[in-house]
N, C-alpha and C positions, 0 to 999 in steps of 0.2 A: 677569486681577482680578475682583476676586470687588464681588457686587455685592449687597446687606448693602440690604432691601427693608422694615424695619421694627423702630427701634431708638427708646429717647429718652433720647437724653446731656441734654436739659433735663432731666431728672430730679433733686433734689432727692440723691443717693446720687453725681452726681457733684461734687457742689459743689467737695469741698476740691481735688477732679485734673480735670477735667474736660478742660482744654489738653494736661496730657503723656497721659489716654487717647486722645482725639482723633488725639495725633500717630502714640502705639504703634499705631494702627487701620490709620493710611496706613500707616506702611511695614510694617507686615503684609498687603497688595495686600489692601487693601477699599478702592474703587476709587469708588465711590457708596453711600452713605447718603437713606436717606429716613428723617427725624427727623423720629415723630406723632406729632402732637396728638393731645388725651384730652380737653381741656378747652378755654372762652375765653384764660383763664389759659396754658395749654401752648401752643395757639396764636398768642396772641403770640410770646411765650417760641420757638419753635421757629424761627417766619418770623424771628427776631435772633440766629440762629443760624446758620441755614442761608447770608442775609446777610451771615454775617462766616465762611467760611466754604465753598470754591467748590467743593469735595468734598458740602458736602449742600444736601440738595435737603425739601423739609417738603412736609406735608400740611396742614390745617385743617380742625377737628368733633367737635365731640364726644361722648362713651365715655354709651353708652345711663347707666354710674351717678352723671353731672351731663346730665345730660337734665334732673332736674323742678326739678333756678330759670333754663334757657331761656327771656332775652321773644323775643317779635320784633326785637327788636332787636337780640340778636347773629346774628340771620341779616343783616344791614341790615351790622354789623361783619364776620360771615365774605364775605360778597362783596364790603367793600370790601377787604379782608389781599388778598382770592383773586387782585388783581390786579398780582402780585407772580409775576415770571418764577420764583422762585424756589418757590412755589407748582403741584405737581405733581398734588394729589389732593386728596380732599373724607375724613379720614378722625381716630382712625379713630369709627367710627359705628355702630350696629346697635343688637341685643339681645342680655339677658343677665340668663336667667333661674337662676340659678345661686344670687345670696344673696337675692333678692325685694325690694329694700328702695326701687325705685323700680318706679311700680303698669303691666303691662302696658303698659296702652296708655294710656302718656305715651310712656314708651321705642315705640311703633308710631306717634306722632305727629310726635316730632323726627325718628327715626328718615326718614320720607315726607318730612319737608320739606327734611331736609339729601340725602334722592334725590335733591328736584325740584332744587334744588343746586348738583348736580353736575352734573346731568338739563342741568341751563339753560347751567354756561358747560360744556358739555364736559368734566368732569373722570374720571378713574375715583374711584371711593372704595375704600377701603380700610376691612374691617366685619369688623367684631367679633361673633360669633355663640357665647352660650354657652348648652345646656340650649333653647336656640331655632327647632334648624334649621328643623323646619318653618314653624316665622312670617316666621323672618328670609328664606327664599328666595319665602313667600308675597310678600311684602308690595316681594319686589326687583323678581317680575317684575308681581306690581298696581300694581310703579311706576315701568315701563320702565326698569330699572336696568341691560337685558342691553343698552339705548343704546349706554353708559360702559362696562360693565365694570367692572371691578375685580383686588381680588385681597382672597379670602377667608381672614384672618390668622389664626394657629395652629390650620390650622383642624383638628377633634375628632371630629368624621363618620362617615361608613360612606363606604367605595370607595363601596357606589351615591349616594350627598348626593351626593361629594365629584363624580362624573360630571355631576349634571344642573348641581350648578354653570358647570363646566365647560364645557357647550353653551347656554349661558346667555353663556357669554360672559367669563367669571371665571379667574385664575389663581389653584392655593394654597399657605397659605406651611407653610413646615415648617421647625419650630424644635428647638432641644434638650433636646423633648418624644423626635425619634426616637430622640433615642441611649438612654430607657430603657431598664432590662428587660423594661419590659410593655407597651412599647411595640406588640401584635400586632396591632390596629386601625389603628391606623397605618400601619406596614411597609404593612398590604393595600388601603391607600390609594396607599404612594407606587409599590406594584408596579401597580398600578389606571388612573392617573390619567402621561400621556405627561409626557419630560422637560420639554417645549417649556410644560406648565401651570404649569408647579411655577416656585414665586422660595423663595430661600431667603432666611430672617429670625431672630433673634438674641428679635427685644422684651425688648432689656438693657433696665436692669438685670433683668429679670426671666429665670429657663426655664431657667438656667445646662446648658447640655450635663453628661453622663460625660466626662468626670471631674470636674466640674466643680462638679453636683451642692450647689444651698443658697448660695451663692457666690456676686456681684457678679458679673451679664454684660456681656462684652462682644462687638465683635463680631471680634478675635480669635478669638473659639471655633468661627468660624463652616468653619475645613476640616472637625471634628468632621461638621456636621449633613453636608458634602455627601461624608463620608467614608463616612457613612451610608447613605443617596439609592444613591449609585454603587454600594453594594455591595448593597444591594438591587433596582437597577437595570443588575447587566449592570457598567457604565461604567465607563469611567477620571474620576476626578478629576479630570482637569482638563477633559474629557464634558460635565462636570455643572456648572460653573465657566462655561467660555461658552453651556453653551445656558442658564441660569438666567440669567446676565448680561445676554446677547439681552433672552429675557425682559423683564424690567427697564425695560433700558431702550424698547423696545417698550407695552409697559401705558403706563407714570410719558411717553410721548413725550418722549425724551431725542438724540433724536439734533442737536436744534439747539445742543446743554450740552451738547457734551462736556465728561467728569471731568477735571480738573487736577493729574498726579502727576510 
């Protein structure tokens, strides 16, 4: 069985055929999906999706692009949502300096607030970091993010940075980018990071792997990512599938909630 550590099936691109896609994904051998929230609205939507599908779990949290409209009350709402057993992480949260639409200090403020929520709840975090590698690490380190750990989603940094996160107790999320021809830097990351610290993800509906690049992504495409990781690390696809499954179950504390196949 394959563990999908990051997807967005509440996204509007699945509005017309969501149930058909999820059925296809399950039939393809994807046993668990972490449907990842990115706003207050998607936190609510993702929770409802998880409640109605035995093999889907959810995170709750607000992406750095959406924190500018956050209020203190939103933290109380996230806390209230966290009581549901299908909520297994806080995320995706972090820093994104690529578009520079939200002031960096505002992003850091709400990142710190959401880290505190995760630490208080003893929940792992799903971290979004884009062109903000040093600040992301520093904020996590300074706010006791090592106490709960998590995954650096769609990792785009150097192998050295990846190993710093691993030493802090984090997993490295590898998605469709690893199949791209220009992914030499990410291939170095995969070579350097132990397989016991890697999770596979699609980030569906985004970042479809080769040969589907540019099309809507879904979890049936995970085998392409697994195959590339196996090739780089000199492992079988079965080994990568099993270890990344075990990694996901461990990180998100799902031993008590086995998937229903």
